[in-house]
Steps between C-alpha positions, in 0.01 A plus 500: 500500500494873450780627282607863548660663196721805518424763244791569271689812621301526825803509725672768289179711505471476879870587541471811277186621679681463839796681360276785402373518863165361414342284773426131432137457393254228595595271211883520553511249790330244265765558242767446767330185621496363151857592452618317818301192392634497147773245489619623162567849636844628419753548782507876423123527531490293817761738655287794389198359674680429818653856504153644448359289777782607739429860413128464583582333834750784588244762406686642209222412254148631560191280459190657358 
């Protein structure tokens, strides 16, 4: 079975980039996928991922 590992600090880096009005880059969705699949993800990080995904769906975050 393929195991996806989240890079340490990846969620924080993505959130900082989005806060600086930078679009999500091609590798960011993979980081978010890894985060969602990571069962050991903290509740705070999980909420951040869901907030970010909602922002993408609503068009508030640009995709590059």
